[in-house]
N, CA, C and O atoms as a Maestro MAE file, in Angstrom:
{
 s_m_m2io_version
 :::
 2.0.0
}

f_m_ct {
 s_m_title
 :::
 protein
 m_atom[324] {
  # First column is atom index #
  i_m_mmod_type
  r_m_x_coord
  r_m_y_coord
  r_m_z_coord
  i_m_residue_number
  s_m_chain_name
  s_m_pdb_residue_name
  s_m_pdb_atom_name
  i_m_atomic_number
  :::
  1 25 -77.382 -190.113 2.376 1 A "MET " " N  " 7
  2 3 -75.834 -189.953 2.399 1 A "MET " " CA " 6
  3 2 -75.360 -190.420 3.792 1 A "MET " " C  " 6
  4 15 -74.410 -191.196 3.904 1 A "MET " " O  " 8
  5 25 -76.046 -189.928 4.861 2 A "TYR " " N  " 7
  6 3 -75.608 -190.414 6.201 2 A "TYR " " CA " 6
  7 2 -75.831 -191.996 6.402 2 A "TYR " " C  " 6
  8 15 -75.202 -192.703 7.190 2 A "TYR " " O  " 8
  9 25 -76.760 -192.367 5.608 3 A "PHE " " N  " 7
  10 3 -77.179 -193.760 5.698 3 A "PHE " " CA " 6
  11 2 -76.011 -194.668 5.209 3 A "PHE " " C  " 6
  12 15 -75.668 -195.659 5.854 3 A "PHE " " O  " 8
  13 25 -75.414 -194.292 4.046 4 A "LEU " " N  " 7
  14 3 -74.363 -194.907 3.456 4 A "LEU " " CA " 6
  15 2 -73.042 -194.875 4.262 4 A "LEU " " C  " 6
  16 15 -72.336 -195.878 4.367 4 A "LEU " " O  " 8
  17 25 -72.729 -193.659 4.837 5 A "PHE " " N  " 7
  18 3 -71.568 -193.636 5.670 5 A "PHE " " CA " 6
  19 2 -71.782 -194.424 6.955 5 A "PHE " " C  " 6
  20 15 -70.896 -195.170 7.370 5 A "PHE " " O  " 8
  21 25 -72.920 -194.278 7.582 6 A "GLY " " N  " 7
  22 3 -73.218 -195.070 8.785 6 A "GLY " " CA " 6
  23 2 -73.018 -196.628 8.589 6 A "GLY " " C  " 6
  24 15 -72.475 -197.374 9.404 6 A "GLY " " O  " 8
  25 25 -73.535 -196.978 7.403 7 A "PHE " " N  " 7
  26 3 -73.499 -198.366 7.129 7 A "PHE " " CA " 6
  27 2 -71.987 -198.869 6.906 7 A "PHE " " C  " 6
  28 15 -71.550 -199.906 7.407 7 A "PHE " " O  " 8
  29 25 -71.272 -198.029 6.119 8 A "LEU " " N  " 7
  30 3 -69.856 -198.493 5.851 8 A "LEU " " CA " 6
  31 2 -69.050 -198.334 7.208 8 A "LEU " " C  " 6
  32 15 -68.049 -199.038 7.342 8 A "LEU " " O  " 8
  33 25 -69.381 -197.532 8.141 9 A "PHE " " N  " 7
  34 3 -68.691 -197.433 9.319 9 A "PHE " " CA " 6
  35 2 -68.975 -198.572 10.196 9 A "PHE " " C  " 6
  36 15 -68.040 -199.078 10.817 9 A "PHE " " O  " 8
  37 25 -70.306 -199.083 10.328 10 A "ILE " " N  " 7
  38 3 -70.821 -200.075 11.080 10 A "ILE " " CA " 6
  39 2 -70.077 -201.540 10.543 10 A "ILE " " C  " 6
  40 15 -69.541 -202.337 11.313 10 A "ILE " " O  " 8
  41 25 -70.170 -201.718 8.975 11 A "ILE " " N  " 7
  42 3 -69.615 -202.874 8.420 11 A "ILE " " CA " 6
  43 2 -68.193 -203.019 8.723 11 A "ILE " " C  " 6
  44 15 -67.710 -204.136 8.906 11 A "ILE " " O  " 8
  45 25 -67.442 -201.868 8.791 12 A "SER " " N  " 7
  46 3 -66.107 -202.045 9.250 12 A "SER " " CA " 6
  47 2 -65.811 -202.666 10.551 12 A "SER " " C  " 6
  48 15 -64.831 -203.407 10.618 12 A "SER " " O  " 8
  49 25 -66.587 -202.441 11.669 13 A "PHE " " N  " 7
  50 3 -66.540 -202.936 12.794 13 A "PHE " " CA " 6
  51 2 -66.923 -204.367 12.725 13 A "PHE " " C  " 6
  52 15 -66.275 -205.188 13.374 13 A "PHE " " O  " 8
  53 25 -67.950 -204.736 11.971 14 A "LEU " " N  " 7
  54 3 -68.238 -206.178 11.777 14 A "LEU " " CA " 6
  55 2 -67.095 -206.943 11.249 14 A "LEU " " C  " 6
  56 15 -66.854 -208.067 11.690 14 A "LEU " " O  " 8
  57 25 -66.382 -206.401 10.333 15 A "VAL " " N  " 7
  58 3 -65.247 -207.185 9.548 15 A "VAL " " CA " 6
  59 2 -64.140 -207.250 10.665 15 A "VAL " " C  " 6
  60 15 -63.495 -208.298 10.671 15 A "VAL " " O  " 8
  61 25 -63.789 -206.247 11.674 16 A "VAL " " N  " 7
  62 3 -62.814 -206.274 12.532 16 A "VAL " " CA " 6
  63 2 -63.223 -207.459 13.574 16 A "VAL " " C  " 6
  64 15 -62.349 -208.223 13.982 16 A "VAL " " O  " 8
  65 25 -64.513 -207.582 13.972 17 A "GLY " " N  " 7
  66 3 -64.970 -208.597 14.930 17 A "GLY " " CA " 6
  67 2 -64.765 -210.032 14.184 17 A "GLY " " C  " 6
  68 15 -64.270 -210.976 14.799 17 A "GLY " " O  " 8
  69 25 -65.135 -210.131 12.957 18 A "PHE " " N  " 7
  70 3 -64.992 -211.440 12.419 18 A "PHE " " CA " 6
  71 2 -63.379 -211.793 12.253 18 A "PHE " " C  " 6
  72 15 -63.012 -212.966 12.316 18 A "PHE " " O  " 8
  73 25 -62.600 -210.901 12.076 19 A "ILE " " N  " 7
  74 3 -61.101 -211.092 11.946 19 A "ILE " " CA " 6
  75 2 -60.610 -211.557 13.364 19 A "ILE " " C  " 6
  76 15 -59.900 -212.546 13.547 19 A "ILE " " O  " 8
  77 25 -61.046 -210.776 14.275 20 A "LEU " " N  " 7
  78 3 -60.705 -211.261 15.680 20 A "LEU " " CA " 6
  79 2 -61.064 -212.699 16.047 20 A "LEU " " C  " 6
  80 15 -60.242 -213.444 16.581 20 A "LEU " " O  " 8
  81 25 -62.365 -213.087 15.734 21 A "VAL " " N  " 7
  82 3 -62.831 -214.395 16.188 21 A "VAL " " CA " 6
  83 2 -62.294 -215.470 15.294 21 A "VAL " " C  " 6
  84 15 -61.926 -216.538 15.784 21 A "VAL " " O  " 8
  85 25 -62.225 -215.212 13.852 22 A "ILE " " N  " 7
  86 3 -61.657 -216.161 13.022 22 A "ILE " " CA " 6
  87 2 -60.157 -216.363 13.117 22 A "ILE " " C  " 6
  88 15 -59.614 -217.467 13.070 22 A "ILE " " O  " 8
  89 25 -59.524 -215.179 13.258 23 A "GLY " " N  " 7
  90 3 -58.073 -215.179 13.471 23 A "GLY " " CA " 6
  91 2 -57.718 -215.911 14.818 23 A "GLY " " C  " 6
  92 15 -56.773 -216.700 14.771 23 A "GLY " " O  " 8
  93 25 -58.284 -215.759 15.847 24 A "THR " " N  " 7
  94 3 -58.009 -216.398 17.034 24 A "THR " " CA " 6
  95 2 -58.332 -217.956 16.988 24 A "THR " " C  " 6
  96 15 -57.608 -218.796 17.521 24 A "THR " " O  " 8
  97 25 -59.372 -218.215 16.370 25 A "TYR " " N  " 7
  98 3 -59.769 -219.734 16.144 25 A "TYR " " CA " 6
  99 2 -58.784 -220.553 15.306 25 A "TYR " " C  " 6
  100 15 -58.474 -221.724 15.528 25 A "TYR " " O  " 8
  101 25 -58.323 -219.754 14.284 26 A "ARG " " N  " 7
  102 3 -57.385 -220.349 13.472 26 A "ARG " " CA " 6
  103 2 -55.891 -220.202 13.890 26 A "ARG " " C  " 6
  104 15 -54.985 -220.664 13.196 26 A "ARG " " O  " 8
  105 25 -55.690 -219.575 14.990 27 A "LYS " " N  " 7
  106 3 -54.458 -219.269 15.774 27 A "LYS " " CA " 6
  107 2 -53.419 -218.566 14.782 27 A "LYS " " C  " 6
  108 15 -52.302 -219.029 14.550 27 A "LYS " " O  " 8
  109 25 -53.908 -217.438 14.251 28 A "TRP " " N  " 7
  110 3 -53.023 -216.512 13.496 28 A "TRP " " CA " 6
  111 2 -52.019 -215.972 14.443 28 A "TRP " " C  " 6
  112 15 -52.377 -215.594 15.558 28 A "TRP " " O  " 8
  113 25 -50.788 -215.915 14.062 29 A "PRO " " N  " 7
  114 3 -49.582 -215.449 14.911 29 A "PRO " " CA " 6
  115 2 -49.640 -213.963 15.388 29 A "PRO " " C  " 6
  116 15 -49.147 -213.543 16.435 29 A "PRO " " O  " 8
  117 25 -50.277 -213.276 14.512 30 A "LEU " " N  " 7
  118 3 -50.558 -211.791 14.667 30 A "LEU " " CA " 6
  119 2 -51.369 -211.581 16.017 30 A "LEU " " C  " 6
  120 15 -51.061 -210.734 16.855 30 A "LEU " " O  " 8
  121 25 -52.417 -212.435 16.125 31 A "LEU " " N  " 7
  122 3 -53.348 -212.308 17.256 31 A "LEU " " CA " 6
  123 2 -52.873 -212.987 18.486 31 A "LEU " " C  " 6
  124 15 -53.107 -212.490 19.587 31 A "LEU " " O  " 8
  125 25 -52.149 -214.214 18.340 32 A "LEU " " N  " 7
  126 3 -51.664 -214.804 19.467 32 A "LEU " " CA " 6
  127 2 -50.250 -214.760 19.912 32 A "LEU " " C  " 6
  128 15 -49.912 -215.252 20.988 32 A "LEU " " O  " 8
  129 25 -49.377 -214.151 19.065 33 A "ASP " " N  " 7
  130 3 -48.049 -213.560 19.377 33 A "ASP " " CA " 6
  131 2 -47.752 -212.318 18.827 33 A "ASP " " C  " 6
  132 15 -46.987 -212.084 17.892 33 A "ASP " " O  " 8
  133 25 -48.554 -211.386 19.614 34 A "PRO " " N  " 7
  134 3 -48.539 -209.895 18.977 34 A "PRO " " CA " 6
  135 2 -47.219 -209.245 19.035 34 A "PRO " " C  " 6
  136 15 -46.412 -209.422 19.947 34 A "PRO " " O  " 8
  137 25 -47.033 -208.443 17.959 35 A "PRO " " N  " 7
  138 3 -45.785 -207.594 17.877 35 A "PRO " " CA " 6
  139 2 -45.760 -206.526 19.072 35 A "PRO " " C  " 6
  140 15 -46.784 -206.330 19.726 35 A "PRO " " O  " 8
  141 25 -44.772 -205.955 19.296 36 A "PRO " " N  " 7
  142 3 -44.573 -204.855 20.417 36 A "PRO " " CA " 6
  143 2 -45.372 -203.820 20.113 36 A "PRO " " C  " 6
  144 15 -45.532 -203.098 21.097 36 A "PRO " " O  " 8
  145 25 -46.025 -203.396 19.008 37 A "ILE " " N  " 7
  146 3 -46.768 -202.178 18.826 37 A "ILE " " CA " 6
  147 2 -48.197 -202.375 19.459 37 A "ILE " " C  " 6
  148 15 -48.901 -201.401 19.726 37 A "ILE " " O  " 8
  149 25 -48.585 -203.630 19.681 38 A "PHE " " N  " 7
  150 3 -49.769 -203.957 20.507 38 A "PHE " " CA " 6
  151 2 -49.563 -204.106 21.952 38 A "PHE " " C  " 6
  152 15 -49.686 -205.188 22.526 38 A "PHE " " O  " 8
  153 25 -49.240 -202.984 22.546 39 A "GLU " " N  " 7
  154 3 -48.704 -203.156 23.955 39 A "GLU " " CA " 6
  155 2 -49.690 -203.817 24.830 39 A "GLU " " C  " 6
  156 15 -49.272 -204.678 25.605 39 A "GLU " " O  " 8
  157 25 -51.054 -203.500 24.804 40 A "PHE " " N  " 7
  158 3 -51.944 -204.127 25.699 40 A "PHE " " CA " 6
  159 2 -51.813 -205.540 25.548 40 A "PHE " " C  " 6
  160 15 -51.572 -206.239 26.532 40 A "PHE " " O  " 8
  161 25 -51.960 -206.055 24.330 41 A "HIS " " N  " 7
  162 3 -52.003 -207.558 24.169 41 A "HIS " " CA " 6
  163 2 -50.547 -208.181 24.580 41 A "HIS " " C  " 6
  164 15 -50.481 -209.308 25.072 41 A "HIS " " O  " 8
  165 25 -49.456 -207.432 24.365 42 A "VAL " " N  " 7
  166 3 -48.239 -208.091 24.790 42 A "VAL " " CA " 6
  167 2 -48.290 -208.142 26.382 42 A "VAL " " C  " 6
  168 15 -47.814 -209.123 26.953 42 A "VAL " " O  " 8
  169 25 -48.815 -207.185 27.046 43 A "MET " " N  " 7
  170 3 -48.886 -207.152 28.496 43 A "MET " " CA " 6
  171 2 -49.758 -208.190 28.990 43 A "MET " " C  " 6
  172 15 -49.451 -208.823 30.000 43 A "MET " " O  " 8
  173 25 -50.899 -208.428 28.306 44 A "LEU " " N  " 7
  174 3 -51.769 -209.586 28.688 44 A "LEU " " CA " 6
  175 2 -51.217 -210.850 28.515 44 A "LEU " " C  " 6
  176 15 -51.437 -211.703 29.375 44 A "LEU " " O  " 8
  177 25 -50.426 -211.153 27.387 45 A "LYS " " N  " 7
  178 3 -49.718 -212.371 27.218 45 A "LYS " " CA " 6
  179 2 -48.495 -212.683 28.303 45 A "LYS " " C  " 6
  180 15 -48.291 -213.786 28.810 45 A "LYS " " O  " 8
  181 25 -47.794 -211.578 28.528 46 A "ARG " " N  " 7
  182 3 -46.714 -211.695 29.445 46 A "ARG " " CA " 6
  183 2 -47.264 -212.121 30.899 46 A "ARG " " C  " 6
  184 15 -46.807 -213.101 31.487 46 A "ARG " " O  " 8
  185 25 -48.210 -211.363 31.394 47 A "LYS " " N  " 7
  186 3 -48.894 -211.383 32.798 47 A "LYS " " CA " 6
  187 2 -49.726 -212.641 33.021 47 A "LYS " " C  " 6
  188 15 -49.587 -213.334 34.029 47 A "LYS " " O  " 8
  189 25 -50.562 -212.903 32.085 48 A "PHE " " N  " 7
  190 3 -51.567 -214.043 32.126 48 A "PHE " " CA " 6
  191 2 -51.460 -215.103 31.423 48 A "PHE " " C  " 6
  192 15 -52.154 -216.082 31.695 48 A "PHE " " O  " 8
  193 25 -50.567 -215.114 30.382 49 A "GLY " " N  " 7
  194 3 -50.507 -216.129 29.310 49 A "GLY " " CA " 6
  195 2 -51.436 -216.144 28.027 49 A "GLY " " C  " 6
  196 15 -52.273 -215.263 27.831 49 A "GLY " " O  " 8
  197 25 -51.239 -217.143 27.221 50 A "VAL " " N  " 7
  198 3 -51.872 -217.120 25.814 50 A "VAL " " CA " 6
  199 2 -53.391 -217.336 26.106 50 A "VAL " " C  " 6
  200 15 -54.261 -216.718 25.492 50 A "VAL " " O  " 8
  201 25 -53.656 -218.261 27.092 51 A "LYS " " N  " 7
  202 3 -55.201 -218.472 27.321 51 A "LYS " " CA " 6
  203 2 -55.969 -217.269 27.522 51 A "LYS " " C  " 6
  204 15 -57.011 -217.053 26.903 51 A "LYS " " O  " 8
  205 25 -55.429 -216.405 28.455 52 A "VAL " " N  " 7
  206 3 -56.240 -215.123 28.685 52 A "VAL " " CA " 6
  207 2 -56.190 -214.262 27.426 52 A "VAL " " C  " 6
  208 15 -57.191 -213.582 27.199 52 A "VAL " " O  " 8
  209 25 -55.291 -214.204 26.683 53 A "LEU " " N  " 7
  210 3 -55.257 -213.518 25.419 53 A "LEU " " CA " 6
  211 2 -56.362 -214.030 24.384 53 A "LEU " " C  " 6
  212 15 -57.065 -213.292 23.693 53 A "LEU " " O  " 8
  213 25 -56.388 -215.381 24.400 54 A "ILE " " N  " 7
  214 3 -57.384 -215.914 23.559 54 A "ILE " " CA " 6
  215 2 -58.845 -215.572 23.898 54 A "ILE " " C  " 6
  216 15 -59.689 -215.271 23.053 54 A "ILE " " O  " 8
  217 25 -59.063 -215.654 25.288 55 A "ILE " " N  " 7
  218 3 -60.355 -215.347 25.817 55 A "ILE " " CA " 6
  219 2 -60.708 -213.818 25.408 55 A "ILE " " C  " 6
  220 15 -61.751 -213.425 24.886 55 A "ILE " " O  " 8
  221 25 -59.715 -213.153 25.733 56 A "HIS " " N  " 7
  222 3 -59.966 -211.407 25.309 56 A "HIS " " CA " 6
  223 2 -60.081 -211.330 24.019 56 A "HIS " " C  " 6
  224 15 -60.964 -210.516 23.749 56 A "HIS " " O  " 8
  225 25 -59.525 -211.873 22.921 57 A "ASN " " N  " 7
  226 3 -59.819 -211.819 21.599 57 A "ASN " " CA " 6
  227 2 -61.168 -212.232 21.149 57 A "ASN " " C  " 6
  228 15 -61.803 -211.703 20.237 57 A "ASN " " O  " 8
  229 25 -61.571 -213.313 21.942 58 A "TYR " " N  " 7
  230 3 -62.870 -213.761 21.614 58 A "TYR " " CA " 6
  231 2 -64.062 -212.754 21.992 58 A "TYR " " C  " 6
  232 15 -64.991 -212.428 21.252 58 A "TYR " " O  " 8
  233 25 -63.818 -212.315 23.370 59 A "ILE " " N  " 7
  234 3 -64.816 -211.392 23.936 59 A "ILE " " CA " 6
  235 2 -64.777 -210.071 23.117 59 A "ILE " " C  " 6
  236 15 -65.867 -209.600 22.792 59 A "ILE " " O  " 8
  237 25 -63.759 -209.487 22.785 60 A "ILE " " N  " 7
  238 3 -63.730 -208.278 21.990 60 A "ILE " " CA " 6
  239 2 -64.344 -208.546 20.629 60 A "ILE " " C  " 6
  240 15 -65.165 -207.774 20.133 60 A "ILE " " O  " 8
  241 25 -63.931 -209.650 20.038 61 A "GLY " " N  " 7
  242 3 -64.486 -209.960 18.696 61 A "GLY " " CA " 6
  243 2 -66.030 -210.199 18.687 61 A "GLY " " C  " 6
  244 15 -66.684 -209.694 17.774 61 A "GLY " " O  " 8
  245 25 -66.681 -210.980 19.703 62 A "PHE " " N  " 7
  246 3 -67.852 -211.204 19.593 62 A "PHE " " CA " 6
  247 2 -68.670 -209.846 20.073 62 A "PHE " " C  " 6
  248 15 -69.724 -209.501 19.538 62 A "PHE " " O  " 8
  249 25 -68.048 -209.138 21.135 63 A "THR " " N  " 7
  250 3 -68.760 -207.878 21.320 63 A "THR " " CA " 6
  251 2 -68.754 -206.975 20.056 63 A "THR " " C  " 6
  252 15 -69.773 -206.317 19.845 63 A "THR " " O  " 8
  253 25 -67.812 -206.886 19.277 64 A "PHE " " N  " 7
  254 3 -67.894 -205.990 18.098 64 A "PHE " " CA " 6
  255 2 -68.974 -206.404 17.255 64 A "PHE " " C  " 6
  256 15 -69.687 -205.541 16.744 64 A "PHE " " O  " 8
  257 25 -69.203 -207.754 17.027 65 A "ILE " " N  " 7
  258 3 -70.194 -208.402 16.152 65 A "ILE " " CA " 6
  259 2 -71.560 -208.124 16.695 65 A "ILE " " C  " 6
  260 15 -72.396 -207.729 15.883 65 A "ILE " " O  " 8
  261 25 -71.905 -208.266 17.913 66 A "ILE " " N  " 7
  262 3 -73.252 -208.064 18.588 66 A "ILE " " CA " 6
  263 2 -73.420 -206.594 18.473 66 A "ILE " " C  " 6
  264 15 -74.545 -206.169 18.208 66 A "ILE " " O  " 8
  265 25 -72.470 -205.797 18.633 67 A "VAL " " N  " 7
  266 3 -72.774 -204.328 18.750 67 A "VAL " " CA " 6
  267 2 -73.096 -203.763 17.182 67 A "VAL " " C  " 6
  268 15 -73.907 -202.876 16.915 67 A "VAL " " O  " 8
  269 25 -72.389 -204.383 16.371 68 A "THR " " N  " 7
  270 3 -72.635 -204.049 15.072 68 A "THR " " CA " 6
  271 2 -74.064 -204.732 14.575 68 A "THR " " C  " 6
  272 15 -74.825 -204.079 13.861 68 A "THR " " O  " 8
  273 25 -74.287 -205.669 14.865 69 A "LEU " " N  " 7
  274 3 -75.811 -206.230 14.461 69 A "LEU " " CA " 6
  275 2 -76.808 -205.297 15.039 69 A "LEU " " C  " 6
  276 15 -77.819 -205.033 14.388 69 A "LEU " " O  " 8
  277 25 -76.603 -204.772 16.219 70 A "ILE " " N  " 7
  278 3 -77.756 -203.956 16.904 70 A "ILE " " CA " 6
  279 2 -77.649 -202.575 16.260 70 A "ILE " " C  " 6
  280 15 -78.660 -201.879 16.160 70 A "ILE " " O  " 8
  281 25 -76.426 -202.140 15.808 71 A "GLY " " N  " 7
  282 3 -76.248 -200.991 15.155 71 A "GLY " " CA " 6
  283 2 -76.971 -200.888 13.757 71 A "GLY " " C  " 6
  284 15 -77.642 -199.929 13.375 71 A "GLY " " O  " 8
  285 25 -76.715 -202.035 13.076 72 A "ILE " " N  " 7
  286 3 -77.517 -202.275 11.615 72 A "ILE " " CA " 6
  287 2 -78.996 -202.274 11.875 72 A "ILE " " C  " 6
  288 15 -79.706 -201.617 11.113 72 A "ILE " " O  " 8
  289 25 -79.534 -202.936 12.865 73 A "CYS " " N  " 7
  290 3 -80.902 -202.903 13.205 73 A "CYS " " CA " 6
  291 2 -81.418 -201.465 13.340 73 A "CYS " " C  " 6
  292 15 -82.405 -201.051 12.733 73 A "CYS " " O  " 8
  293 25 -80.657 -200.719 14.203 74 A "ASN " " N  " 7
  294 3 -81.038 -199.359 14.520 74 A "ASN " " CA " 6
  295 2 -81.180 -198.677 13.271 74 A "ASN " " C  " 6
  296 15 -82.232 -198.100 12.997 74 A "ASN " " O  " 8
  297 25 -80.004 -198.704 12.334 75 A "LEU " " N  " 7
  298 3 -79.901 -197.895 11.301 75 A "LEU " " CA " 6
  299 2 -80.969 -198.227 10.208 75 A "LEU " " C  " 6
  300 15 -81.435 -197.317 9.523 75 A "LEU " " O  " 8
  301 25 -81.337 -199.458 10.050 76 A "ILE " " N  " 7
  302 3 -82.450 -199.907 9.088 76 A "ILE " " CA " 6
  303 2 -83.702 -199.368 9.628 76 A "ILE " " C  " 6
  304 15 -84.360 -198.630 8.896 76 A "ILE " " O  " 8
  305 25 -84.158 -199.658 10.912 77 A "PHE " " N  " 7
  306 3 -85.436 -199.426 11.411 77 A "PHE " " CA " 6
  307 2 -85.768 -197.920 11.688 77 A "PHE " " C  " 6
  308 15 -86.886 -197.430 11.527 77 A "PHE " " O  " 8
  309 25 -84.614 -197.219 12.143 78 A "LYS " " N  " 7
  310 3 -84.894 -195.854 12.527 78 A "LYS " " CA " 6
  311 2 -84.818 -194.801 11.195 78 A "LYS " " C  " 6
  312 15 -85.283 -193.662 11.234 78 A "LYS " " O  " 8
  313 25 -84.229 -195.319 10.155 79 A "SER " " N  " 7
  314 3 -84.019 -194.543 8.897 79 A "SER " " CA " 6
  315 2 -85.350 -194.511 8.045 79 A "SER " " C  " 6
  316 15 -85.452 -193.736 7.094 79 A "SER " " O  " 8
  317 25 -86.425 -195.420 8.429 80 A "ARG " " N  " 7
  318 3 -87.686 -195.341 7.530 80 A "ARG " " CA " 6
  319 2 -88.360 -193.981 7.942 80 A "ARG " " C  " 6
  320 15 -88.341 -193.467 9.061 80 A "ARG " " O  " 8
  321 25 -88.981 -193.494 6.760 81 A "PRO " " N  " 7
  322 3 -89.776 -192.393 7.122 81 A "PRO " " CA " 6
  323 2 -91.130 -192.473 7.724 81 A "PRO " " C  " 6
  324 15 -91.744 -191.444 8.004 81 A "PRO " " O  " 8
  :::
 }
 m_bond[323] {
  # First column is bond index #
  i_m_from
  i_m_to
  i_m_order
  :::
  1 1 2 1
  2 2 3 1
  3 3 4 2
  4 3 5 1
  5 5 6 1
  6 6 7 1
  7 7 8 2
  8 7 9 1
  9 9 10 1
  10 10 11 1
  11 11 12 2
  12 11 13 1
  13 13 14 1
  14 14 15 1
  15 15 16 2
  16 15 17 1
  17 17 18 1
  18 18 19 1
  19 19 20 2
  20 19 21 1
  21 21 22 1
  22 22 23 1
  23 23 24 2
  24 23 25 1
  25 25 26 1
  26 26 27 1
  27 27 28 2
  28 27 29 1
  29 29 30 1
  30 30 31 1
  31 31 32 2
  32 31 33 1
  33 33 34 1
  34 34 35 1
  35 35 36 2
  36 35 37 1
  37 37 38 1
  38 38 39 1
  39 39 40 2
  40 39 41 1
  41 41 42 1
  42 42 43 1
  43 43 44 2
  44 43 45 1
  45 45 46 1
  46 46 47 1
  47 47 48 2
  48 47 49 1
  49 49 50 1
  50 50 51 1
  51 51 52 2
  52 51 53 1
  53 53 54 1
  54 54 55 1
  55 55 56 2
  56 55 57 1
  57 57 58 1
  58 58 59 1
  59 59 60 2
  60 59 61 1
  61 61 62 1
  62 62 63 1
  63 63 64 2
  64 63 65 1
  65 65 66 1
  66 66 67 1
  67 67 68 2
  68 67 69 1
  69 69 70 1
  70 70 71 1
  71 71 72 2
  72 71 73 1
  73 73 74 1
  74 74 75 1
  75 75 76 2
  76 75 77 1
  77 77 78 1
  78 78 79 1
  79 79 80 2
  80 79 81 1
  81 81 82 1
  82 82 83 1
  83 83 84 2
  84 83 85 1
  85 85 86 1
  86 86 87 1
  87 87 88 2
  88 87 89 1
  89 89 90 1
  90 90 91 1
  91 91 92 2
  92 91 93 1
  93 93 94 1
  94 94 95 1
  95 95 96 2
  96 95 97 1
  97 97 98 1
  98 98 99 1
  99 99 100 2
  100 99 101 1
  101 101 102 1
  102 102 103 1
  103 103 104 2
  104 103 105 1
  105 105 106 1
  106 106 107 1
  107 107 108 2
  108 107 109 1
  109 109 110 1
  110 110 111 1
  111 111 112 2
  112 111 113 1
  113 113 114 1
  114 114 115 1
  115 115 116 2
  116 115 117 1
  117 117 118 1
  118 118 119 1
  119 119 120 2
  120 119 121 1
  121 121 122 1
  122 122 123 1
  123 123 124 2
  124 123 125 1
  125 125 126 1
  126 126 127 1
  127 127 128 2
  128 127 129 1
  129 129 130 1
  130 130 131 1
  131 131 132 2
  132 131 133 1
  133 133 134 1
  134 134 135 1
  135 135 136 2
  136 135 137 1
  137 137 138 1
  138 138 139 1
  139 139 140 2
  140 139 141 1
  141 141 142 1
  142 142 143 1
  143 143 144 2
  144 143 145 1
  145 145 146 1
  146 146 147 1
  147 147 148 2
  148 147 149 1
  149 149 150 1
  150 150 151 1
  151 151 152 2
  152 151 153 1
  153 153 154 1
  154 154 155 1
  155 155 156 2
  156 155 157 1
  157 157 158 1
  158 158 159 1
  159 159 160 2
  160 159 161 1
  161 161 162 1
  162 162 163 1
  163 163 164 2
  164 163 165 1
  165 165 166 1
  166 166 167 1
  167 167 168 2
  168 167 169 1
  169 169 170 1
  170 170 171 1
  171 171 172 2
  172 171 173 1
  173 173 174 1
  174 174 175 1
  175 175 176 2
  176 175 177 1
  177 177 178 1
  178 178 179 1
  179 179 180 2
  180 179 181 1
  181 181 182 1
  182 182 183 1
  183 183 184 2
  184 183 185 1
  185 185 186 1
  186 186 187 1
  187 187 188 2
  188 187 189 1
  189 189 190 1
  190 190 191 1
  191 191 192 2
  192 191 193 1
  193 193 194 1
  194 194 195 1
  195 195 196 2
  196 195 197 1
  197 197 198 1
  198 198 199 1
  199 199 200 2
  200 199 201 1
  201 201 202 1
  202 202 203 1
  203 203 204 2
  204 203 205 1
  205 205 206 1
  206 206 207 1
  207 207 208 2
  208 207 209 1
  209 209 210 1
  210 210 211 1
  211 211 212 2
  212 211 213 1
  213 213 214 1
  214 214 215 1
  215 215 216 2
  216 215 217 1
  217 217 218 1
  218 218 219 1
  219 219 220 2
  220 219 221 1
  221 221 222 1
  222 222 223 1
  223 223 224 2
  224 223 225 1
  225 225 226 1
  226 226 227 1
  227 227 228 2
  228 227 229 1
  229 229 230 1
  230 230 231 1
  231 231 232 2
  232 231 233 1
  233 233 234 1
  234 234 235 1
  235 235 236 2
  236 235 237 1
  237 237 238 1
  238 238 239 1
  239 239 240 2
  240 239 241 1
  241 241 242 1
  242 242 243 1
  243 243 244 2
  244 243 245 1
  245 245 246 1
  246 246 247 1
  247 247 248 2
  248 247 249 1
  249 249 250 1
  250 250 251 1
  251 251 252 2
  252 251 253 1
  253 253 254 1
  254 254 255 1
  255 255 256 2
  256 255 257 1
  257 257 258 1
  258 258 259 1
  259 259 260 2
  260 259 261 1
  261 261 262 1
  262 262 263 1
  263 263 264 2
  264 263 265 1
  265 265 266 1
  266 266 267 1
  267 267 268 2
  268 267 269 1
  269 269 270 1
  270 270 271 1
  271 271 272 2
  272 271 273 1
  273 273 274 1
  274 274 275 1
  275 275 276 2
  276 275 277 1
  277 277 278 1
  278 278 279 1
  279 279 280 2
  280 279 281 1
  281 281 282 1
  282 282 283 1
  283 283 284 2
  284 283 285 1
  285 285 286 1
  286 286 287 1
  287 287 288 2
  288 287 289 1
  289 289 290 1
  290 290 291 1
  291 291 292 2
  292 291 293 1
  293 293 294 1
  294 294 295 1
  295 295 296 2
  296 295 297 1
  297 297 298 1
  298 298 299 1
  299 299 300 2
  300 299 301 1
  301 301 302 1
  302 302 303 1
  303 303 304 2
  304 303 305 1
  305 305 306 1
  306 306 307 1
  307 307 308 2
  308 307 309 1
  309 309 310 1
  310 310 311 1
  311 311 312 2
  312 311 313 1
  313 313 314 1
  314 314 315 1
  315 315 316 2
  316 315 317 1
  317 317 318 1
  318 318 319 1
  319 319 320 2
  320 319 321 1
  321 321 322 1
  322 322 323 1
  323 323 324 2
  :::
 }
}
């Protein structure tokens, strides 16, 4: 049971990472011209410009993907009897 919930939780982070990376690469407006509800992203764009926001999105997206892959390996190899 915990394996299933852990796996679904980890997969959701993998999806978010891929959305950040692919969305930034394809220049989705939601990620490059964020609405005011994303206050940190708006602040990054205003103070440092779009290039820093793009770099930030890539760093966060790849970090989510790498940490998720590490979590999947831990979940698979540590759940064996």
